[in-house]
N, C-alpha and C positions, 0 to 999 in steps of 0.2 A: 343191637344191630347184628344180624347174622351176615357173614361175609364169606364169599367163595372167590378165590383168586387162582390163577394158573400161571404158568411160566411160558414165555415166548422163546423164539429160537435164539435170542441173545442172552438167555438165562436171566431175564428180568421179569418182574411181576406183570401179569396181565389181569386187570380187574374184570371179574366175570359176572358176579351177581351180588345184590344187596337186598336185605329185607329188615324191616323194623317190626318186632313182635313184642307181645306183652311180657314174656318170660322165656327162658331157655329150658325147654323140656322136650320129651319124646314127641309130643304132638306137633310142636312148632318145627322141630328139626325135620320130621317126616314131611310136613307140608312144604318146607323150604326146598328139600331135596327133590320132591316130586315136581315142584315148579321148575327147577333147573333142568330136569329131564324133559319136561314138556315144552318149555319156552326157550331154553338157552342152548343146550347141547343134547343131541339125540344119538350120536354115533356110538358104536360099540367099542369096547377095549379101553375105556378111560381108566386112569389110575387115580384114586382118591386117597390123599394123605391127610390124616386127621389125628387129633389127640384121642385119648381113651374116654371121652365124655360119654356118660351113660345115655345121653339123648341121641348121640350119633351112631353108636354101635348097633342098637336095634334097627335103626333106619337102614343101615348098610346091609342088614340081613333080611329085610322085609321083602317078601315075595310080591311081585307086581310093580315095584318101583324101578326095576331094571338096574339096580346097583349091585347085584350079586353076579358072580362069575357065570358065564363068560361075557356078560354085558359090561361089567366093570370090575375093577380089582381094588381092594381096600388094603392100604398099608398104614403102619403106625408111624407117627412122628417120633424119631429117635430121641429128640430133645425131651419131649414129654414122657416118653417111656423111661428114659434114664432118670428123670426126676421122680417118677413113681417108684422106680427100683430103689433109688437112694432113700426115699421116705420109708420104704418097707424094711430095708436092711441096714440103713444108717452107715454106709461105707462108701466114701468117695472113690477109693481105689477100685472097688468093684464096679462102680458106675462108669468110671473112665474106661475100664476094660470092656464093659458092655458096649459103650459108644464106639470104641475102637474096633471091636469085633463086627458090629453092625455095618460099619463103613468099609470093611474089607471087600474088595471086589473078587477075590479068589477064595474058593471053598476051603482049601487046606489052611489058609491064614485065619479064616473065621473059626474053623474048628479048633485050631491051636489055642486061640484066645478063650474060647468057651471052655476048653479043658482046664485052662489056668483058673478061670472063675470057679469051676467045680472043685479044684484042689483047695482053694481058699475057703469056699463056703458051699458045700454040697446042696444045702437047702436053696441057695440062690440059683444054682445051676438047674435044679429041678423046677423052680418057678419059671425060669426062662424056657425050659424044654416043654412046658405045658402050653406055650404060645406057638402059633403057626410060624415056622421058621421063615417062610416067604414074606411074612408081614414085617419082619424086623431086620432081616439080613439082606444086604445088597447083593451078596454072592449068590443067594438063592431066589432073587427077585424075578429073574427071567426077562430083564430089560423093560419092565413096566414103569419103573420110577424115573428112568433116564438120569440116574445119579442123584436125584433130589431126595434127601433123607429127612428133612425137617419141614416144619411149617413156618420157617423164618421169613419167607416171602410175605406171608400173611401178617407177621409181626411188623414187617417194614411198613405195610399199608396201614396197620393200626397206629403206628407212630405218625403217619401223615395225617390221620384223622384225630390225633390226640386232643387237639384243641376244641374239637366239636362234640366231645362225649357228653357234656352237660348242657348243651344247647337245646332249644326247643326243636321239635321234630322237623318242622318246615325248614328251619335254618340248617339243620343237620343234612337234610336231603339236598338243599341247594349247594352246600359246601362240598358234599360228595360228588355232585354232578359236575361242578367246575374243576375239581381235582382230577376226576377221571378224564374230562375233556382235555386237560393239559397233558396228561399222559399220552393220549392218542395223537394230539397235534404234534408234540415233540418227536415221538418215535415214528410217526408217519413220514416226517421230514427226513429222519435218519435213514429210513428205508429208501427214499428217493435218492439221497446222496450216495448210498452204497451202489444202487443200480446204475446211476449216471457215471460213477467213477470206474465201473467195470469190475467191482469186487465180486468174488465168487461166493463168499459166505458172510455171515454176521461177524462182528468184531470178536465175540466170545469164541466162536469156532476157529476163526483165523488165528487168534492167540494160542489156542490149544494146539492146533496143527503145526504152527511155527515152532513151538517148544518141543513137540514130538519129533519134528524133522531134525532138530539138533541132536536129540538123543539117538535117532536112527543111525547117525553117522558113526556111532561107537558100537553098533551091533555087528556080530559076525553071522553071516548067512550060510546055511548048509542046505543044498537042494536035495529033496528026496523024490519028488515026482512033479515035473513041470506041468504035465497034462492036467493033474488034479489040483495043482497049486499048493502042494504040500512042502513045507519048509520047517527047518529047525533054526531057531535064533538064539545065539548065545549072547547074553547081555554083557556089553562092554563095561569095564571098570569106571566107576564114577570118579571124577577128579576131586570130589569132596569126601566121599566115603570109599576108601581104597578096598575095603573088604566086600563092598557091594559088587555083584557081578557074577556070582557063582551059579545063578539060575539060568535055565533054558526054557524058552517058550516055543510053542508049536503054532504055526499059522497054516490054515487051510483056506485058501482064497475062494475056491469054488463053493465051499460051504459057508462062507462069510463068518469064519470062526477064528478066534485067537484064544489061546489058553489063559491069557491074562484077563479076559472077559470085558475089557474096556470097550472094544469095538461093538460087542453085542449090547452093552449097557447104555452107552452114550450115542451110538448111531454115527460116529465118525471114526476113522482109522486111528489106531494107537501107533506108537513108535515102531513096534514090531512089524505091523502091516505096511507102514510107510517104507521101512527098510527093505521088505520083500518087493514092493512096487518099484523102488529104485534099482534093485538088483535085476528085475525083469523088464525094466524100461516101460513100466505101466503108469498110467495117470491115476494116482491115488485119490484125486479129487472126485473121480467118478464113483468112489465108494462111500462118499458122504451122503447121508439121507437128504432128500430134496427139500425138506422143510427148513433146513438151515440156509437156504438160498435167500438173497435179498428180495426176490420176487414173492416168495412165499411169506417171508417176514413182512413185506409190504401189504399183502392181503390180510394178514392178521390185524394190522392197525388201520385198514382202509375205511371201516365204517365212520360216518361223519356224525358229529353232534351239531345241533342247530340252536342258534341263540334264542333265548326265551324273552319275548317282549315284556314290557311293564304290565302290571296287573290291569291297568286301565284299558289296555288294548285287548284283553281277553274277551272272547264271546260270552254272552250271558248263559249261565247254566241254571235254569229254574227248576229242573226236575230232580236235582240232587238234594237230598235231605240228610244231614249228619246227625246221628243219634248217639250220644255218648253212652258207654257201658257203665252201669252203676258199680260193677265190681272194680273198675279201674279208677274210680274217684278216690282222691286222697282224703283220708280221715284225720290226718295230723298236719300241723303246720311245719314249715321249714323244708329243707332239702331232704329228699328220700335217702334212707340209709343204703349204702352200697352193699350189694349181695355178692360181690366178687370174692371168690375163694383164693386165698394166697397160699403159695407153697414155696419150696426152697429156690425155685427159679426167679422169684421176685427179689431175692437178695443176691448180690454179686458173690460168686464163690471166692473164698480166700479173703473176704473183706474183714478187716479188724476194727475194733472200736478205737475211737480217737483217745488221745492222752491229754489230760489237762496240763497246761504249761506251768501252772502254779504248784499244785500238789503232786504232780506226776502220776496220778491215778487215772485209770481208764474208765470210760463210760460217760464222761461229761467234759465240758470245756471250762475255760477260766471265767466265763460270764456266769455260769451256774455253780461255780466252785464253792462259794461260801455257803449257799443253801444246801448243796448236797453233802458237803463235809460236816456241817452242823447236824444234819439229820442222821448221818452215820455215827457221829459221836454220841 
């Protein structure tokens, strides 16, 4: 099953498209992505985040499917990129530095961590420099990702469908249909509640802005030009980290720019912009992009699913003839062997082997102790 999901204005997953294919290859990925462009979403400027699967990369670069810039923008999942990086260089410290660098929203912080990687392993730095920087770094993304760095939303939906992986196709489709319907029904009601209660934004944005508002009270504002909205903001000292607070950010309201880049990346004002708005007696809520509003959120989940009657109520279809493909017929008995490729992400990092309570050796438990110890002896 090929799956495409998106994120809604509440930073939750939005099921977008599903397809069941014979195998995962270039041809099937190309067909799936072409169907999404034709039947699901046709607007320009979409951002696609994926792993580095050899079937996806050629599809994103194929002329005619409108997945190349400026029709769409392709970005790497940092979780998968970090996994590939660790598999190649076998260094967890370097992997953690890469993930931390990719998640930095300011260019100089990203560059500083990349330089640290280069000092530890020049070959690893060269490997990263060969990748397009906008595909891996949030600081160089240009606001296309909206802060989403991984395909974790897809993994969440995979866990929802975990019990359906080995079911027959018809049952798998039915289960997916009812799960997606439940997502729409619950979140459609949430949008109605937010609108009725007079809330300005989704819970995700409300929480972010509230926390930024608290931080804004510790900022020191210096006016440079009120006409152009140019201000300097000195960051107040944090009550937790006394050394934090030496940096200065620059806000240009007329240009919708803050040097921390959070405003440009996420689409709602950061603490520095909120501090400037409070200083100028401006309504910072007007600076939040409109798709974070309950009305837009409600339109996202507005489409309705309709109940499917029992099979006995279906109209007869005499013209449909199903012909099985010979190449898809099973030639062996039993459950087909899984072709899923495992990597280091399938094991929890830092996981250690259990210790036997009898012999105190690692790698087995007391139930298998006699058998293992006898074999070792």
